[in-house]
FIKOLZA-1660 file (N, C-alpha, C; in steps of 0.1 Angstrom, whole numbers, plus 5000, padded with zeros to 4 digits):
% residues 131
   i   px   py   pz ch aa at
   1 8030 0446 9878  A  E  N
   1 8021 0451 9888  A  E CA
   1 8018 0464 9893  A  E  C
   2 8031 0468 9894  A  R  N
   2 8029 0487 9897  A  R CA
   2 8021 0494 9889  A  R  C
   3 8023 0487 9875  A  M  N
   3 8013 0496 9865  A  M CA
   3 8000 0492 9866  A  M  C
   4 7995 0481 9869  A  D  N
   4 7982 0476 9875  A  D CA
   4 7975 0487 9886  A  D  C
   5 7984 0488 9895  A  A  N
   5 7982 0496 9907  A  A CA
   5 7980 0512 9902  A  A  C
   6 7989 0517 9895  A  V  N
   6 7987 0528 9890  A  V CA
   6 7974 0530 9882  A  V  C
   7 7972 0521 9870  A  K  N
   7 7961 0520 9863  A  K CA
   7 7948 0523 9874  A  K  C
   8 7947 0514 9882  A  E  N
   8 7936 0515 9891  A  E CA
   8 7933 0526 9895  A  E  C
   9 7946 0533 9904  A  V  N
   9 7942 0544 9908  A  V CA
   9 7936 0557 9900  A  V  C
  10 7941 0555 9887  A  I  N
  10 7940 0566 9877  A  I CA
  10 7925 0565 9871  A  I  C
  11 7923 0550 9869  A  L  N
  11 7905 0550 9864  A  L CA
  11 7900 0549 9876  A  L  C
  12 7901 0544 9887  A  G  N
  12 7893 0550 9898  A  G CA
  12 7889 0564 9904  A  G  C
  13 7900 0574 9898  A  T  N
  13 7896 0588 9902  A  T CA
  13 7884 0592 9896  A  T  C
  14 7873 0596 9905  A  P  N
  14 7860 0600 9896  A  P CA
  14 7865 0617 9890  A  P  C
  15 7860 0614 9879  A  V  N
  15 7860 0627 9872  A  V CA
  15 7854 0641 9874  A  V  C
  16 7844 0641 9879  A  F  N
  16 7835 0647 9886  A  F CA
  16 7836 0648 9899  A  F  C
  17 7840 0657 9908  A  P  N
  17 7844 0670 9906  A  P CA
  17 7858 0671 9909  A  P  C
  18 7864 0660 9910  A  Y  N
  18 7882 0663 9911  A  Y CA
  18 7888 0667 9903  A  Y  C
  19 7883 0663 9888  A  L  N
  19 7892 0666 9876  A  L CA
  19 7884 0675 9864  A  L  C
  20 7872 0673 9867  A  W  N
  20 7865 0678 9857  A  W CA
  20 7863 0694 9859  A  W  C
  21 7865 0700 9874  A  I  N
  21 7862 0714 9875  A  I CA
  21 7878 0721 9873  A  I  C
  22 7886 0714 9877  A  P  N
  22 7903 0720 9871  A  P CA
  22 7901 0723 9853  A  P  C
  23 7896 0711 9849  A  H  N
  23 7893 0712 9834  A  H CA
  23 7885 0727 9830  A  H  C
  24 7873 0727 9833  A  C  N
  24 7867 0738 9835  A  C CA
  24 7874 0753 9834  A  C  C
  25 7879 0752 9847  A  I  N
  25 7891 0767 9848  A  I CA
  25 7899 0768 9839  A  I  C
  26 7906 0758 9839  A  L  N
  26 7916 0761 9829  A  L CA
  26 7912 0765 9815  A  L  C
  27 7898 0760 9810  A  M  N
  27 7895 0762 9797  A  M CA
  27 7892 0778 9795  A  M  C
  28 7882 0781 9805  A  C  N
  28 7880 0796 9810  A  C CA
  28 7890 0807 9808  A  C  C
  29 7900 0801 9815  A  S  N
  29 7911 0810 9816  A  S CA
  29 7922 0809 9801  A  S  C
  30 7920 0799 9795  A  A  N
  30 7927 0800 9781  A  A CA
  30 7918 0806 9771  A  A  C
  31 7904 0808 9775  A  L  N
  31 7895 0817 9765  A  L CA
  31 7901 0831 9771  A  L  C
  32 7899 0833 9783  A  R  N
  32 7906 0846 9787  A  R CA
  32 7917 0854 9778  A  R  C
  33 7929 0843 9779  A  T  N
  33 7939 0845 9772  A  T CA
  33 7941 0847 9758  A  T  C
  34 7932 0839 9754  A  T  N
  34 7931 0840 9739  A  T CA
  34 7923 0854 9730  A  T  C
  35 7914 0858 9743  A  L  N
  35 7911 0872 9740  A  L CA
  35 7916 0885 9742  A  L  C
  36 7929 0881 9750  A  G  N
  36 7938 0893 9751  A  G CA
  36 7936 0898 9769  A  G  C
  37 7948 0905 9769  A  Q  N
  37 7947 0909 9783  A  Q CA
  37 7939 0920 9787  A  Q  C
  38 7937 0929 9773  A  N  N
  38 7929 0941 9778  A  N CA
  38 7914 0938 9773  A  N  C
  39 7912 0929 9763  A  K  N
  39 7902 0927 9755  A  K CA
  39 7890 0920 9761  A  K  C
  40 7895 0912 9772  A  W  N
  40 7884 0901 9775  A  W CA
  40 7871 0905 9783  A  W  C
  41 7877 0916 9790  A  L  N
  41 7871 0922 9802  A  L CA
  41 7857 0931 9789  A  L  C
  42 7860 0938 9779  A  E  N
  42 7852 0941 9771  A  E CA
  42 7846 0934 9761  A  E  C
  43 7849 0925 9759  A  F  N
  43 7843 0913 9753  A  F CA
  43 7833 0906 9759  A  F  C
  44 7834 0903 9771  A  S  N
  44 7826 0893 9781  A  S CA
  44 7815 0904 9785  A  S  C
  45 7816 0917 9785  A  R  N
  45 7806 0929 9787  A  R CA
  45 7797 0931 9775  A  R  C
  46 7801 0932 9765  A  T  N
  46 7795 0937 9753  A  T CA
  46 7789 0924 9747  A  T  C
  47 7794 0911 9750  A  H  N
  47 7788 0897 9743  A  H CA
  47 7791 0889 9752  A  H  C
  48 7781 0888 9760  A  P  N
  48 7779 0877 9769  A  P CA
  48 7774 0866 9766  A  P  C
  49 7768 0862 9758  A  L  N
  49 7763 0851 9755  A  L CA
  49 7773 0845 9744  A  L  C
  50 7780 0855 9735  A  S  N
  50 7793 0848 9725  A  S CA
  50 7801 0846 9737  A  S  C
  51 7804 0850 9746  A  C  N
  51 7817 0846 9758  A  C CA
  51 7811 0833 9764  A  C  C
  52 7799 0831 9765  A  F  N
  52 7795 0820 9771  A  F CA
  52 7797 0809 9762  A  F  C
  53 7792 0810 9747  A  M  N
  53 7794 0800 9738  A  M CA
  53 7804 0795 9736  A  M  C
  54 7813 0804 9736  A  L  N
  54 7830 0803 9737  A  L CA
  54 7832 0797 9743  A  L  C
  55 7832 0799 9756  A  C  N
  55 7837 0791 9765  A  C CA
  55 7835 0773 9769  A  C  C
  56 7819 0774 9763  A  M  N
  56 7812 0761 9763  A  M CA
  56 7821 0751 9750  A  M  C
  57 7826 0759 9740  A  L  N
  57 7832 0750 9727  A  L CA
  57 7846 0748 9736  A  L  C
  58 7850 0759 9740  A  Y  N
  58 7866 0752 9750  A  Y CA
  58 7865 0745 9758  A  Y  C
  59 7853 0744 9763  A  I  N
  59 7852 0732 9777  A  I CA
  59 7847 0716 9770  A  I  C
  60 7840 0717 9758  A  Y  N
  60 7832 0703 9754  A  Y CA
  60 7836 0702 9739  A  Y  C
  61 7851 0709 9738  A  P  N
  61 7851 0701 9722  A  P CA
  61 7850 0688 9717  A  P  C
  62 7855 0679 9727  A  G  N
  62 7855 0664 9722  A  G CA
  62 7841 0658 9726  A  G  C
  63 7830 0664 9735  A  G  N
  63 7821 0658 9736  A  G CA
  63 7812 0663 9725  A  G  C
  64 7815 0673 9716  A  I  N
  64 7808 0679 9706  A  I CA
  64 7809 0670 9696  A  I  C
  65 7824 0667 9691  A  L  N
  65 7830 0662 9681  A  L CA
  65 7824 0647 9681  A  L  C
  66 7823 0643 9694  A  A  N
  66 7819 0629 9696  A  A CA
  66 7804 0627 9692  A  A  C
  67 7794 0636 9695  A  S  N
  67 7782 0636 9695  A  S CA
  67 7778 0638 9675  A  S  C
  68 7788 0643 9669  A  L  N
  68 7788 0643 9655  A  L CA
  68 7791 0631 9649  A  L  C
  69 7803 0626 9655  A  V  N
  69 7805 0614 9650  A  V CA
  69 7796 0601 9651  A  V  C
  70 7789 0601 9664  A  R  N
  70 7781 0589 9665  A  R CA
  70 7765 0593 9660  A  R  C
  71 7763 0605 9654  A  G  N
  71 7751 0607 9647  A  G CA
  71 7741 0612 9659  A  G  C
  72 7746 0621 9670  A  E  N
  72 7736 0622 9679  A  E CA
  72 7738 0640 9677  A  E  C
  73 7726 0643 9687  A  S  N
  73 7725 0658 9686  A  S CA
  73 7739 0663 9692  A  S  C
  74 7741 0676 9687  A  V  N
  74 7755 0682 9691  A  V CA
  74 7753 0683 9703  A  V  C
  75 7741 0687 9706  A  L  N
  75 7736 0693 9726  A  L CA
  75 7735 0684 9733  A  L  C
  76 7740 0671 9732  A  S  N
  76 7738 0660 9739  A  S CA
  76 7748 0658 9750  A  S  C
  77 7757 0665 9751  A  F  N
  77 7766 0671 9760  A  F CA
  77 7758 0676 9774  A  F  C
  78 7750 0684 9773  A  L  N
  78 7741 0690 9781  A  L CA
  78 7734 0681 9789  A  L  C
  79 7730 0670 9787  A  K  N
  79 7726 0660 9794  A  K CA
  79 7729 0657 9808  A  K  C
  80 7742 0658 9808  A  V  N
  80 7751 0656 9824  A  V CA
  80 7750 0672 9831  A  V  C
  81 7736 0670 9839  A  T  N
  81 7735 0684 9845  A  T CA
  81 7747 0690 9855  A  T  C
  82 7752 0683 9862  A  A  N
  82 7764 0683 9872  A  A CA
  82 7776 0691 9862  A  A  C
  83 7777 0688 9854  A  N  N
  83 7789 0689 9846  A  N CA
  83 7788 0704 9838  A  N  C
  84 7775 0707 9835  A  L  N
  84 7769 0717 9831  A  L CA
  84 7771 0729 9838  A  L  C
  85 7767 0724 9852  A  Y  N
  85 7766 0737 9862  A  Y CA
  85 7778 0740 9865  A  Y  C
  86 7792 0732 9865  A  A  N
  86 7804 0731 9871  A  A CA
  86 7810 0741 9855  A  A  C
  87 7805 0739 9846  A  A  N
  87 7813 0746 9835  A  A CA
  87 7806 0761 9836  A  A  C
  88 7792 0763 9835  A  C  N
  88 7787 0776 9839  A  C CA
  88 7793 0784 9850  A  C  C
  89 7795 0778 9863  A  L  N
  89 7799 0785 9873  A  L CA
  89 7814 0788 9869  A  L  C
  90 7822 0779 9864  A  S  N
  90 7836 0782 9860  A  S CA
  90 7835 0797 9850  A  S  C
  91 7828 0795 9843  A  W  N
  91 7828 0805 9831  A  W CA
  91 7822 0819 9843  A  W  C
  92 7812 0818 9848  A  Y  N
  92 7805 0830 9855  A  Y CA
  92 7817 0836 9864  A  Y  C
  93 7825 0831 9873  A  L  N
  93 7835 0832 9882  A  L CA
  93 7847 0838 9875  A  L  C
  94 7853 0832 9862  A  S  N
  94 7863 0836 9853  A  S CA
  94 7861 0850 9846  A  S  C
  95 7848 0850 9843  A  F  N
  95 7847 0863 9838  A  F CA
  95 7836 0876 9844  A  F  C
  96 7830 0868 9855  A  Y  N
  96 7821 0883 9860  A  Y CA
  96 7826 0884 9875  A  Y  C
  97 7834 0874 9880  A  C  N
  97 7838 0876 9899  A  C CA
  97 7839 0892 9901  A  C  C
  98 7834 0895 9908  A  P  N
  98 7835 0910 9915  A  P CA
  98 7851 0911 9917  A  P  C
  99 7857 0924 9908  A  W  N
  99 7870 0928 9912  A  W CA
  99 7879 0917 9909  A  W  C
 100 7874 0907 9899  A  D  N
 100 7884 0897 9895  A  D CA
 100 7887 0892 9903  A  D  C
 101 7886 0887 9917  A  V  N
 101 7890 0880 9930  A  V CA
 101 7894 0865 9927  A  V  C
 102 7885 0860 9915  A  F  N
 102 7885 0844 9913  A  F CA
 102 7901 0844 9906  A  F  C
 103 7902 0852 9893  A  F  N
 103 7910 0848 9887  A  F CA
 103 7928 0852 9894  A  F  C
 104 7923 0865 9904  A  K  N
 104 7936 0869 9913  A  K CA
 104 7939 0860 9921  A  K  C
 105 7931 0850 9927  A  L  N
 105 7931 0844 9937  A  L CA
 105 7942 0831 9931  A  L  C
 106 7933 0828 9920  A  L  N
 106 7942 0818 9910  A  L CA
 106 7959 0817 9908  A  L  C
 107 7956 0833 9905  A  H  N
 107 7972 0837 9903  A  H CA
 107 7981 0837 9915  A  H  C
 108 7974 0843 9925  A  S  N
 108 7984 0846 9936  A  S CA
 108 7988 0832 9942  A  S  C
 109 7982 0823 9947  A  L  N
 109 7985 0810 9950  A  L CA
 109 7989 0799 9940  A  L  C
 110 7992 0806 9929  A  R  N
 110 8000 0796 9922  A  R CA
 110 7992 0783 9918  A  R  C
 111 7980 0785 9915  A  L  N
 111 7969 0769 9915  A  L CA
 111 7971 0765 9899  A  L  C
 112 7978 0772 9892  A  F  N
 112 7974 0766 9876  A  F CA
 112 7983 0755 9873  A  F  C
 113 7997 0753 9877  A  P  N
 113 7999 0739 9876  A  P CA
 113 7992 0731 9883  A  P  C
 114 7988 0732 9896  A  V  N
 114 7982 0718 9899  A  V CA
 114 7969 0716 9892  A  V  C
 115 7960 0725 9886  A  L  N
 115 7948 0725 9878  A  L CA
 115 7951 0719 9865  A  L  C
 116 7965 0721 9861  A  A  N
 116 7969 0714 9849  A  A CA
 116 7973 0700 9849  A  A  C
 117 7979 0695 9860  A  M  N
 117 7980 0683 9865  A  M CA
 117 7972 0671 9865  A  M  C
 118 7957 0683 9875  A  L  N
 118 7948 0673 9873  A  L CA
 118 7939 0671 9861  A  L  C
 119 7938 0682 9851  A  Q  N
 119 7935 0681 9839  A  Q CA
 119 7943 0669 9829  A  Q  C
 120 7953 0667 9831  A  D  N
 120 7961 0658 9825  A  D CA
 120 7960 0646 9829  A  D  C
 121 7957 0645 9842  A  W  N
 121 7951 0631 9848  A  W CA
 121 7939 0628 9841  A  W  C
 122 7931 0638 9841  A  Q  N
 122 7919 0633 9832  A  Q CA
 122 7920 0628 9820  A  Q  C
 123 7931 0633 9812  A  R  N
 123 7932 0632 9798  A  R CA
 123 7936 0617 9799  A  R  C
 124 7947 0612 9806  A  V  N
 124 7952 0601 9807  A  V CA
 124 7941 0589 9810  A  V  C
 125 7933 0594 9819  A  G  N
 125 7921 0582 9825  A  G CA
 125 7913 0583 9814  A  G  C
 126 7912 0591 9804  A  L  N
 126 7903 0592 9792  A  L CA
 126 7909 0583 9782  A  L  C
 127 7922 0583 9780  A  V  N
 127 7929 0573 9770  A  V CA
 127 7929 0561 9774  A  V  C
 128 7934 0558 9788  A  M  N
 128 7932 0545 9796  A  M CA
 128 7920 0538 9795  A  M  C
 129 7907 0545 9797  A  S  N
 129 7895 0539 9793  A  S CA
 129 7889 0536 9781  A  S  C
 130 7897 0540 9770  A  G  N
 130 7897 0539 9758  A  G CA
 130 7883 0548 9751  A  G  C
 131 7882 0559 9756  A  L  N
 131 7872 0569 9752  A  L CA
 131 7880 0580 9740  A  L  C
% end
């Protein structure tokens, strides 16, 4: 009975915006970490389109692979415009926010564990819904 209540809460939580935006922010920060402490700024300024495309690959890997498996267009994940807007805004704030205020604010308020919890909540919901 309690497990049914937990399942209902997890599946009842709307993915957008409560779970999707933390996922986008974490994936953009993962790309920054992958590019390196001192290299991400140079890369994002010299190759903005490559930076954007890499970020979209970090954010949408499951959607891209699912499209391939189902025989749909690889860009079919772009149909959900609200998710795309949130991904673009997360990318822009993560890489181009003046004085890196966005990233510094996330670190100073120690929000990354909360964002990671919300991202895992999204994963659990996807697994429970059978996606």
